[in-house]
N, C-alpha and C positions, 0 to 999 in steps of 0.2 A: 809413942804418942801419935794419935791420928789427927791429921790436919786436913780440912776440906780442900783448900786450894793453896798451892804455892805459886807465887809470881816471881819469876827471875828477871832482874834487870841486868842484862849483860852489857856493861859499858866498856869503853876503850881502855880504862885503867882499873876499874873496880866492878865486881859482880856482887849485886845485892839480892838477897832472897827475902821476901815478905810472906808470912804465913797468915791465913785467914780461916777462922772457924765459924760455925753456925751460919754458913753462907746461905742456906735455904730457909732461914727463919727471919722473923722481923727484927732480930737483935744480933746481926753478925758482929764478929769481934776480931780486932787486929791482935794476933797471937804474939808476934815478935818479928825480929829482923836479924839476919846474919849477913856477913859480908866477907869477901876475900879478894885478893888481887886477880884481875882477869888474866887468864893464862894463854893469850894469843901467841906470845913469844915462845911458849913451851910446845906449841904446835897443836894444842887441843884446848878449846875454851871449856870443855867439859870438866877439866881438872879444877878450874876456878869455881865452877858451879857446884861441884861436889864439896869443895872446901867451904863455900858459903853456906851450904846446907848443914855441914858439920858445925860451923860457927853458930848457926841458929839452934842446933841441938844443945850446944853448950850453954847458950844464953837462956834457953828454956829449962835447963837442968833436967833433961830427960834422957832415958837410955837410948832411944832411937826415934826416928821420925818417919812416919808413913803418911802418904797423901793420896787423896782421891784424884786430883787433877793438878796439872802444872801448866801455867800460861807464861808468856815471856815477852819482854821488850828487848831490843838490841840496838846498840850503837857501836858494837865491836867492829874491828876491821874497817874503820872509816864510816860506819853507819850505812845509811842508804845513799849511795852516790848516784847522782843523776846528771844528765845533760838535757837541756831544754831548747827546742828549735821552733821558732814561729815566724810570722810574717812581718808585722810592724811592732816595734818595741813597746809602744804605749798601749797597744791593743792586745793582739793574740799572744805575743811573747809574755807580756805582763800577766795575762790571765793564766797561762800555762805555768808560769813561775809561782804564782800564788797557790795554785793547786798543789804543786810539788812541795813547797814549803809547808803548807798546811798538813800534808801527809807525813811530814817529819824528815824530808829529804835534805841532804847536803848537796847543794847545786854547785857543780864544778865548772860548768860552761853554759852560757846563755848566748844564743845567736838570733839575729833577726834578718830576714831576707834569705837570699840564696847562699848556701854553704860554700865557703872557699876551701882551697886545698889545705890552708893552715888550720881551718876549723876541723877538717877531717883528721888531720894529724893530732890535734888536741883531743878529739874524741877517743882515738886509739890510746893516747897516753893516759887519759883519765881512767879508761877501762871501767865504765860506769856499770852499776847494777841494773839500771833502767834508762832507756832513751825515750824522751817524750817529744813527739812531733805534733805541732799545731799549725794553724795558718788559714786565713780566709774566713769571713763570716759565712753562714750557710747560704749556698747559691751565689756566692761572690767569687773572689779570686781563687783560682784552683792550682795554677802552674807551680808556684813556689813550693808548696807542700809536697807535690808529686816529685818535683826535681830533687828536693832534699831527701825524700824517702828512697829514691833510686840510688843516690850516692851513699846513704847509710846502709842500704841493703848490700851494695857492692863491697862494703868494708869487710863483710863475711865475719862479723863478730857474733859470738854466741851470747847475745844480750837481748832480753825482752824489749820489745818496742810497743809503746802505747801511742795510738793515733787519736787525737782529740781535736781535729780541725774540721774544715768544710765538709758537711755531710755528703755532698755530691762526689767526693773523692773516695768514699769508703770502699767501693768495689775495686777500683784501680789500685788502692793501697793493698788490699788483700792479694791482688794479682802480683804486685811487685815483690811481696814477701813470700809468695806461695812455695818457692823452691829454696828458701833460705833457712839458715839455722835459727834465726830470730823467731821467738814465739811472739805472735802479734795479738794485741788487744785493741779492739775498736770501741771507742767511748763517745758519748755525746760531745758536741763541740763545746770547748771551754769559753768560746766567745761567739755565740750563735748570731747575735745582732749587734749593731753598733751600740756601745754603752750598755751592754748586757753581759754580765758575768754568769757562768754556769760551771763553777769549779768543783762542786761537791761530788758529782759522779766520777770525775777524774781522780780526786783525792782518795775516794774509797777504793778505786781500782789500783792505784799506786800501792796502797797498803796491802791489798790482796796479792798483787804481783810480788811484792817484797816477801810476804809470808811464804809464797810458793817457791821462791828462788833463793831464799836466804841460806846458801851453803858456801859462802865465800870465806868466812872466817874459819881458821883451822879448827876442826872438830865440831863445827856448827851442824853438820849433817847428823852427827850422833845426838847432839842436843835436841835437834828437831824431832828425832824419833822419840825422845822422852816427853816432848810437849804434847798435851792432849787437847789443847785449844789454840786460840790465836797467838801469833807472835808478830808484833808490829814495831816499827822504829820508835825508839824512846821519845823523841820530841813529838811524834805523832800521837803517842799515848797520852802525853800531857795535854795535847790539843783535844783529844777525846774527853778527858776529864774536865777540861775547861768548858766544852760544849755541854756536858752533863750538868755542870754547875749553872751555866746560863739558863738552860732549859727549866731548871727547878728553883733557882735562887736569885736569878736576875742577871742583867748585863754585867760583864766582868772583864778585868784584865788580870793575867797571871804572869808574874815575874819569876823566871827560873834562872837564878844566878849560880853559875858553876865555876870550876877552876879554869876552864878554857874558854867558855863562851857565856853570853847572856842572851837568853831567849825571852821574847815577850809575845804572849798569846792574848789577843783581844777578841771577844765574842759579843758583838753588839750591832744592831742595825743603824745606830746613830739617831740623831734627832730629825724630825720632819723638816724643821727649819733649815738645817745644814744640807740635807739631801736635796732640797730644792735648788741650791746654788752650787752643788758639787760638780766640778768639771768632768771627772771620770768616775765610774762606779768603783766601789770598794767591796771586797767580800765581807760577809757577816763575820766569818771566822778568819782572822788574819794572824799569821806568825811572821815575826822578823827574828833573825838570828844575827848577833853581833860577834863575829869571830875574833875580834880584837879586844873584847871585854871579858876577861876571866881573872878571878882573884888569886889564882896560883900560877898556871902556865903563862898567862898573859898579864901577870902582875906589873911588869915593867911598863907595859903600854898605858895602863891606867895611871901609874905614878907619873909618867911623862905628861899625860893630859892635865893632871892637876898641877904638877911642878914640885920638885923635891923641896925647894926652899919654902914654898907655901905649906906643904905638908908638915915639915919640921916645925915651923912656927905655930901652925894650927894645933898639932898634937903634942909638941914638946918632947919628941922622941927621936932617936937616931935612925933615920930612914935608911941610910947606906947599910948599916948593920943588919937591919931587917931584910933588906933585899939580898944580901950575901947569904944569910942563914934562913932563907924563906922555907916554910914548911907547908905541906898540903893542908894540915889542920892546925890552926893557931892554938897555942896553949897558954902562954903568959898574958898578963894584963896588957902589956904593950902590943903584943902580936894581935890580940883580939881587937884592940882599939884601932890599930892600923888597918886590919882587914875589913872592919866595919866601915871605915871611911872609904876604902876602895869599893866596897859593895854599894855604898850610897852613890858614888860616882858612876858605877856601872849601871845602876837603876836609872839615874838621871839622864845619862847619855842614851841609853836604850829607849827610854820613853820619848826623848826629843826626836830620835830618828824614826820612831814608829808612828807618832801622832801626826795628824793632818794640821793644816793651818789655813787661816784666812788671808786672801791677797786682794790688793786694790788694783783694778784694771781701769785704765783711762782711755776713753774714746771720744768720738764726736759728741756723744750725749752726756759726757762728764764721767764721774767716777762710778764704777760698779764693783761691788764686793762679791768675790767668788771664793769657793772653798776647794782645796785639793788635799787628797790623802785621807787617812782614817779618822773619822769623827768619834772621839771618846767621851763627848759631853754627856751622854746618857748612861755612862758606866756608874753603877752604884756600889760595886764590890771590887776590892783589890785583894789579890791572893799572892802570897809569897811561898815559893817552893825552891828546891835546889839546896845544896849543902850550905851555902852562905846564909841565906835568909832563915832556914829552919834550925840551924845549929848555933848561930851567933845569938847572944842574949838580947840584942836590940833590933831584931828583925822588923817588928811592928813600927818602931820609931823611925827606922830607915825609910820605910814605905810612906809613913805619914809626912816626913820631911820632903820626900820627892813629890808627892801630890800637892803639897802646900805651895810649891814654887810655881805659881800660876802665871799665865801670860794671856793678854787680851787677843793675841794673834793665834796662839796654839789652841787646838780643839781638845783641851784636856778635861779630865773628870772634874766635877765640883769637889770642893774641899770636904764636904760632909759625907764622904764615902765610908762604907764599912770596910775594915781591913782585917784580913784573916791570914794566919800562918798555918801551913801544912805541917803541924807539929810532929806527926809520925813519919814525915818525909815519904809518903806513899802515893803521891798524885799520879805518877807514871803507872804504877801498878794498878791503881783504880781505873785508869783509862782503859787498859786492856781487860780488866775485870768487867768493866761496864758493857763490853761486847757480848758477854754471856749472862751477867748478873747485874743489870742496871740498878735495880732497887737496892741491892746489897752495897754496890759501889757508892751510891748516893748516901746511904746511911753511914758507911765507913768514912766518907769524906766529911760529913758533918761532925763525926766524932773527932777526927784528926784536927779539925778547925774550930772545935768548941762551939759549934752552932747548935743552938737549942731548937 
């Protein structure tokens, strides 16, 4: 069987392959999906990839699979590990962090101001895929970024470095790294002026650098030779799909609930009313990742947040037994009911941590209302992806209940939002597909979410 495009999602535990046909027509089609355990521990992720393609062949009941192109996303070997170093935590550091998260990075270290010896030790321990240096508005403070660049250069790590700070430093930064092993990328300042974010150029370059240097997982170099198009971090691919959704279907938030983490991607400018009272700027596309909210690996964390006694009374089931016998995929009615409740809690907590809020400030002139954080009040569409929301029977109801829990202080979406589920569980694949075939990716997204 000939398939136009295969997209491989190489995860830390599972490798999924999605096949797409008629990609150059007005009616592209999702052909099917295959999966297999990711084979990092076997020393070659290519083994798991080949097994996933074989599983797709069996699912399609064909003799063999040929394909024109293969694209990929990856979170294997820890995904995209980054360290981020800026000047002031609430300004350049935050801007650089937002760019890294939006690109799909797992941030292992964030520092503000001059690097300390302990910071340098942590950088070496993390062994990041990319180091991001920022600091200073354009034509503002220069010394901190230069100081940090010199210390990082002296570490003699074979790690790409992105500089996205004060434009006046660019030539000196080039000089600092001119005889070092680090490949240097110079990008526009992520924080060029006070209260102005410019994270999109850095986000794009982070994904380009990841694609160029993704050889850290065992066997990944061989996989890279098979890929004929982009390979980007899996969370970054979900963000790409979320941005495509917003551009064509309206302001949105996407919940991605998995076994280990819960990601929330929001793509919205917010309301004019809130923007006028916002204390600090927010990116249009924002990602937060909750590393303690997973419905399998981090199941115990969510149970502890809710309380075992409360869960037992609420669900009428033996929580201790379910925790002892926990499975990555729930099968029985009790297991499904239990994981659905955990998914609801993950969605609620992730939303509360992501959303901005109103605050009252009191001064000589009396009370002033200000806003801080991400304004979601203009969001009109809520999307659910990830294993929990796409495979559990009550994904739509879970999202409805989460949005219903409104608060006058939180900048939440209105209750009358449209809710969609990524039924084919292909949002990450569509994100990378959109880099080359945006029209087909949008059409396939609508098919997966039953949008007419």
